[in-house]
C-alpha positions in Angstrom: 135.8 -9.8 -33.0 135.7 -11.7 -36.2 134.8 -10.1 -39.6 131.2 -11.2 -39.6 130.5 -9.8 -36.1 132.2 -6.5 -36.8 130.2 -6.1 -40.0 126.9 -6.8 -38.2 127.6 -4.2 -35.4 128.5 -1.5 -38.0 125.2 -2.2 -39.8 123.2 -1.7 -36.6 125.1 1.6 -35.8 124.5 2.9 -39.3 120.8 2.2 -39.1 120.5 4.1 -35.8 122.3 7.1 -37.1 120.1 7.3 -40.2 117.0 7.2 -38.0 118.3 10.1 -35.8 119.1 12.2 -38.9 115.6 11.7 -40.3 114.1 12.8 -37.0 116.2 15.9 -36.8 115.3 16.8 -40.3 111.6 16.5 -39.5 112.0 18.8 -36.5 113.9 21.4 -38.6 111.1 21.4 -41.2 108.4 21.8 -38.5 110.3 24.7 -36.9 110.9 26.4 -40.2 107.2 26.2 -41.0 106.3 27.8 -37.7 108.9 30.6 -38.0 107.4 31.6 -41.4 103.8 31.9 -40.1 102.3 35.4 -40.1 102.9 37.4 -37.0 100.8 39.9 -35.1 102.0 43.1 -33.4 105.2 42.5 -31.4 106.0 39.4 -33.3 103.2 37.3 -31.7 101.5 34.6 -33.7 98.6 35.7 -35.9 94.9 35.0 -35.1 94.3 32.2 -37.5 93.4 28.8 -36.0 95.8 25.9 -36.4 95.0 23.4 -39.1 94.0 20.8 -36.5 91.5 23.1 -34.5 87.8 22.5 -34.8 85.9 25.2 -36.6 83.9 27.7 -34.4 81.3 30.4 -34.8 79.9 33.2 -32.6 76.4 33.8 -31.4 74.7 36.6 -29.6 72.8 35.8 -26.4 70.5 38.3 -24.6 70.4 38.5 -20.8 69.3 41.2 -18.4 71.9 43.6 -16.9 72.0 46.1 -14.2 69.2 47.4 -11.9 66.7 47.9 -14.6 64.9 45.7 -17.2 67.2 46.4 -20.0 68.5 43.6 -22.1 72.2 43.3 -23.1 73.9 41.0 -25.5 76.9 38.8 -24.8 79.0 37.0 -27.4 79.6 33.3 -27.1 82.0 31.2 -29.2 80.7 27.8 -29.9 81.5 24.9 -32.3 80.4 25.7 -35.8 77.0 24.2 -36.8 74.4 24.7 -39.4 71.8 26.6 -37.2 72.8 29.6 -35.2 69.4 29.8 -33.7 69.8 26.4 -31.9 73.3 27.4 -30.8 72.1 30.7 -29.4 69.1 29.4 -27.6 71.2 26.6 -26.2 73.6 29.2 -24.8 70.8 31.2 -23.4 69.4 28.2 -21.5 72.8 27.7 -19.9 72.5 31.2 -18.3 75.2 33.7 -17.6 78.7 32.5 -16.8 80.3 33.4 -13.5 82.3 36.2 -15.1 79.2 37.6 -16.8 77.2 37.6 -13.5 80.1 39.4 -11.9 79.7 42.1 -14.6 76.0 42.5 -13.7 74.3 40.1 -16.1 71.4 38.0 -14.7 68.7 35.7 -15.9 66.2 33.0 -14.8 68.2 30.6 -16.9 71.1 28.8 -15.3 73.2 25.7 -15.4 70.0 23.9 -14.1 68.2 24.6 -17.3 71.2 23.9 -19.6 70.5 21.3 -22.2 66.7 21.6 -22.0 66.2 22.9 -25.6 64.5 20.1 -27.5 63.9 21.6 -31.0 63.7 24.8 -33.0 61.8 25.2 -36.3 60.6 28.2 -38.4 57.3 28.1 -40.4 55.8 31.1 -42.1 58.1 33.5 -40.1 57.0 32.0 -36.8 59.7 30.4 -34.6 58.5 27.3 -32.8 60.7 26.4 -29.9 60.2 23.4 -27.7 61.8 22.9 -24.3 61.9 20.2 -21.6 59.7 21.1 -18.6 61.7 23.5 -16.4 58.7 25.0 -14.5 59.8 23.6 -11.2 63.4 24.9 -11.8 62.4 28.5 -12.3 59.0 28.9 -10.6 59.4 32.7 -10.1 58.9 33.3 -13.8 55.2 32.8 -13.3 54.8 36.3 -11.9 53.7 39.0 -14.3 57.1 40.8 -14.2 59.0 37.4 -14.3 57.1 36.1 -17.3 57.9 39.2 -19.3 61.5 39.1 -18.4 61.8 35.5 -19.5 59.9 36.1 -22.7 62.1 39.2 -23.5 65.3 37.1 -23.3 63.8 34.3 -25.4 62.4 36.6 -28.1 65.5 38.8 -28.3 67.8 35.7 -28.7 65.5 33.9 -31.2 64.2 36.9 -33.2 67.6 38.5 -33.9 67.8 36.3 -37.0 66.2 37.3 -40.2 62.9 35.6 -41.2 61.4 35.3 -37.7 58.7 37.8 -36.7 56.9 36.0 -33.9 57.4 33.1 -31.6 55.5 30.1 -30.0 57.0 28.2 -27.0 56.1 24.9 -25.6 57.0 22.3 -23.0 57.4 18.8 -24.5 55.2 19.9 -27.4 52.5 21.4 -25.1 52.1 25.0 -26.0 49.2 25.6 -23.5 51.3 24.2 -20.6 54.1 26.8 -21.3 51.8 29.8 -21.4 49.6 28.7 -18.6 52.7 28.5 -16.5 53.5 32.2 -17.4 49.8 33.0 -16.7 49.5 34.2 -20.3 47.2 33.5 -23.3 48.8 31.1 -25.8 49.4 32.8 -29.2 46.5 32.4 -31.6 44.0 31.9 -28.8 40.6 33.8 -28.9 40.6 37.2 -27.1 40.6 36.5 -23.4 37.8 37.5 -21.1 39.0 40.4 -18.9 39.0 40.2 -15.2 36.4 42.9 -15.1 34.0 41.0 -17.3 34.6 37.8 -15.4 33.8 39.5 -12.1 30.6 41.0 -13.5 29.5 37.6 -14.7 30.3 36.0 -11.5 28.2 38.4 -9.4 25.4 38.1 -11.9 25.3 34.3 -11.5 25.9 33.9 -7.8 24.3 37.1 -6.4 21.8 38.3 -9.1 23.7 41.6 -9.3 23.3 43.5 -12.6 23.9 47.0 -14.0 27.3 47.3 -12.3 29.9 50.0 -12.5 33.6 49.2 -12.2 35.5 51.0 -9.5 39.0 49.8 -10.4 41.2 46.7 -10.8 44.3 46.0 -8.9 46.9 43.3 -8.7 47.4 41.9 -5.2 49.7 38.9 -5.9 51.2 37.1 -8.8 48.3 36.2 -11.1 45.7 37.4 -8.6 43.6 40.6 -8.9 40.8 42.4 -7.2 37.9 44.1 -9.1 35.7 46.6 -7.3 32.0 46.8 -8.5 29.0 48.7 -7.3 25.5 49.5 -8.6 25.2 51.6 -11.7 23.9 54.5 -9.6 27.4 54.9 -8.3 26.2 54.8 -4.7 26.0 52.1 -2.1 28.6 49.6 -0.8 31.4 48.3 -3.0 31.6 44.6 -3.7 35.1 43.3 -4.4 35.7 40.1 -6.4 39.0 38.3 -6.1 40.1 36.4 -9.2 43.0 34.2 -10.1 44.4 33.9 -13.7 44.5 30.3 -15.0 45.6 29.8 -18.6 43.5 32.2 -20.6 40.7 32.6 -18.1 40.0 34.6 -14.9 38.6 32.3 -12.2 36.7 33.9 -9.3 37.8 32.9 -5.9 35.3 34.8 -3.7 33.7 38.2 -3.2 33.3 40.5 -0.2 31.7 43.7 0.8 32.6 45.9 3.9 29.0 45.8 5.2 28.8 41.9 5.2 31.4 39.9 7.1 30.8 36.1 6.9 32.7 34.2 9.7 30.9 30.9 9.1 31.3 28.9 6.9 34.9 29.5 6.0 36.0 29.5 2.4 36.2 25.9 1.0 34.6 24.4 4.1 32.8 21.1 3.7 29.1 21.7 4.3 25.9 19.6 4.6 22.2 20.7 4.9 21.4 22.7 6.8 24.5 24.8 6.9 25.1 27.2 9.8 25.9 30.8 8.9 27.2 33.6 11.2 28.9 36.9 10.9 28.5 40.7 11.2 26.6 43.1 9.0 25.5 46.7 8.8 22.6 46.7 6.4 19.3 48.6 5.8 16.8 47.2 8.2 19.0 44.2 8.8 17.5 42.3 5.8 19.9 39.6 4.6 19.4 36.9 1.9 21.4 33.7 2.0 21.7 31.5 -1.0 23.4 28.1 -1.5 24.4 27.4 -5.2 26.0 24.5 -7.0 28.7 25.2 -9.5 29.1 22.9 -12.5 31.5 24.4 -15.0 30.2 27.7 -16.1 26.6 26.8 -14.9 25.4 27.8 -11.5 22.1 26.6 -10.0 20.4 27.5 -6.8 20.0 24.7 -4.2 18.3 26.7 -1.4 17.9 30.1 0.3 16.9 31.7 3.5 15.7 35.4 3.7 14.5 35.4 7.3 17.9 35.9 9.0 18.4 39.4 10.4 21.5 41.3 11.3 22.8 44.8 11.7 19.7 46.9 11.2 21.6 50.1 10.1 24.3 49.4 12.6 27.1 46.9 12.9 25.7 43.8 14.5 25.9 40.0 14.5 23.7 37.6 12.6 23.4 33.8 12.8 21.1 31.2 11.4 20.8 28.1 9.1 20.2 27.5 5.4 18.7 24.3 4.1 19.4 23.1 0.6 18.6 20.1 -1.6 21.2 17.3 -2.0 24.1 18.5 -4.2 26.2 15.3 -4.3 29.9 15.7 -4.6 31.3 18.9 -5.9 31.7 22.6 -5.2 29.5 25.6 -4.9 29.0 28.9 -3.3 27.3 30.4 -0.2 26.2 34.0 -0.9 24.9 36.6 1.6 23.3 39.6 -0.2 21.6 42.9 0.7 19.0 44.8 -1.2 18.9 48.5 -2.2 16.5 50.6 -0.1 15.4 52.5 -3.3 15.1 49.8 -6.0 15.0 46.5 -4.1 17.7 45.1 -6.4 20.7 43.3 -4.9 23.1 46.0 -3.8 26.1 44.1 -2.4 27.3 40.5 -1.7 29.8 38.5 0.2 30.4 35.1 -1.4 32.5 32.2 -0.2 33.2 28.9 -2.1 32.0 25.7 -0.2 32.5 22.0 -0.8 29.5 19.7 -0.5 30.4 16.9 1.8 30.7 13.5 0.2 33.1 10.6 0.4 36.1 12.5 -1.0 39.3 12.5 1.1 40.0 15.6 3.0 43.0 17.6 1.8 46.2 17.7 3.9 49.2 20.0 4.0 52.6 18.6 4.3 55.8 20.6 4.1 55.9 24.3 3.6 59.3 25.4 2.4 60.8 28.9 1.7 62.7 28.5 -1.6 63.8 32.1 -2.1 66.7 32.1 0.4 65.1 33.8 3.5 65.7 31.7 6.6 63.0 30.6 9.0 64.3 30.9 12.6 62.4 30.3 15.8 59.1 30.1 14.0 59.5 33.4 12.1 60.4 34.5 8.6 62.3 37.8 8.8 62.2 39.6 5.5 65.0 42.0 4.4 64.2 45.7 4.5 62.6 47.3 1.5 60.7 45.4 -1.2 61.4 41.9 -2.3 60.0 38.5 -3.1 59.2 35.3 -1.1 58.6 32.0 -2.9 56.9 29.1 -1.0 56.8 25.5 -2.1 53.8 23.7 -0.5 53.4 19.9 -0.4 49.7 18.7 -0.3 47.5 15.7 -0.7 44.0 15.6 -2.0 44.2 19.3 -2.8 43.5 21.2 -6.0 44.7 24.6 -5.0 46.6 26.5 -2.4 45.8 29.9 -0.9 48.2 32.0 1.2 47.0 34.6 3.6 48.6 37.0 6.1 46.7 37.9 9.3 48.2 40.7 11.6 49.1 39.2 15.0 46.9 39.9 17.9 43.7 39.6 15.9 41.4 36.6 15.4 39.0 38.1 12.9 39.0 36.3 9.6 38.1 39.5 7.8 41.5 40.9 8.5 43.2 38.1 6.6 44.8 39.3 3.4 45.3 37.0 0.4 48.9 37.3 -0.9 49.1 34.4 -3.2 47.2 31.5 -4.9 48.1 28.6 -7.1 47.1 25.2 -8.4 48.7 22.0 -7.3 50.7 19.8 -9.6 51.7 16.3 -8.5 51.0 17.3 -4.9 53.2 20.4 -5.1 52.3 24.1 -5.4 54.7 27.0 -5.8 53.5 30.5 -4.9 55.4 33.8 -5.0 54.6 37.0 -3.1 56.1 40.4 -3.9 56.1 42.2 -0.6 55.9 45.9 -0.2 58.1 48.2 1.8 56.0 48.4 5.0 56.3 47.1 8.6 54.6 43.9 9.2 54.1 41.4 12.0 51.6 38.7 10.9 50.7 35.0 10.9 51.2 33.3 7.5 48.3 30.8 6.8 48.4 28.1 4.2 44.9 27.0 3.0 44.7 23.9 0.8 41.3 23.1 -0.8 40.0 20.0 -2.7 36.9 17.9 -3.3 37.0 16.8 0.3 37.0 20.3 1.9 39.8 22.5 3.2 42.9 22.2 5.4 44.7 25.1 7.0 48.0 25.5 8.9 50.2 28.4 10.2 53.7 27.3 9.5 55.4 30.4 10.8 55.0 34.1 11.4 56.3 36.9 9.0 58.3 39.9 10.3 59.2 42.9 8.1 61.0 45.7 9.9 
């Protein structure tokens, strides 16, 4: 090797050795810095984050826990941000983790509702929170107990922070939509009309009944109640009005009394003049009055009546006849059958069914009926677990405005034995209705009735069995 070649090789070797020494020195400096960091018990590294870690913060989220209705907080670590309220509500909408559910935490919120928080703002101590529309994701929250549970979690998570004393929630900016879904009155709305008052007004308009005494109000399904009313004397038959809660109002569905059973027409049946009526009654001297009325908003007007149909005469007996009425055009109304007091001559009791005046509107139809709460339908029967529980049904319809769900004990064909267990309005051709079933033996047909401007449709998708 000549002098110049050897000199070049030595230069390359020297450069490589220098690079290696620099790298080793860097490793020693890094190691020495780590060995001098504070240590925890047992010599482990201390809790402080490394210089390259992103800053974090903790928030409290409130879920339900255990068999009761108590709320319990869980702590979540999230990336640091300027607004803990947004972070906490975002974590709430994600629902409990698998580990938290194992520990007994539960909530309507889940991974399906994660990311549906749109905005949070506070004005005059009121927290305004806007969500994406998750009504179809958690339909069970529309029950009275469910709505309270959902609001409890939202309020506890939002109002833990100073400066917030009340809340207003909305779907895509629509406050009314959120509270109508929960069957509650939106904050700031006028005092709602009670179910009792709505029932009284209903009987006054459709049956001419006044001076009524309340016999009690009871809930029979989610958002559906019954109100018992009778004459102010406290004697005579009880007229029971069934109402459904819609937004801030109670909407009457129908009325019935034990002494007047109307078999024809059926509720929401399309009728023309003259309409055939038939049923059973047990009334003083068999005197019955039939009235056809047109409903237009809160106004009710009489279209025709017939007081010459007899039935019962102090004993249970059949009646049949026809009632003529003036043209009503399209729309809905009522057919009422009433009895009069033997002492005062005033209306003593009434059975009232809603009817649709036949026009060119398309008749409603029922599509699929699906159980969404987990219970399987096998061999045409839905078998419910023992004890109490809840069944949720999703019904697809066309040309329908509302859906009613009834149970009729098997082996009977009498419409009066059908029991309303749920009612709801349709949205985009879909209606979700829940039923909280009691701990009692049951073998019954489940009937779905869809109503609309063109009349009614009914189907029996399966039977219901409860041991």
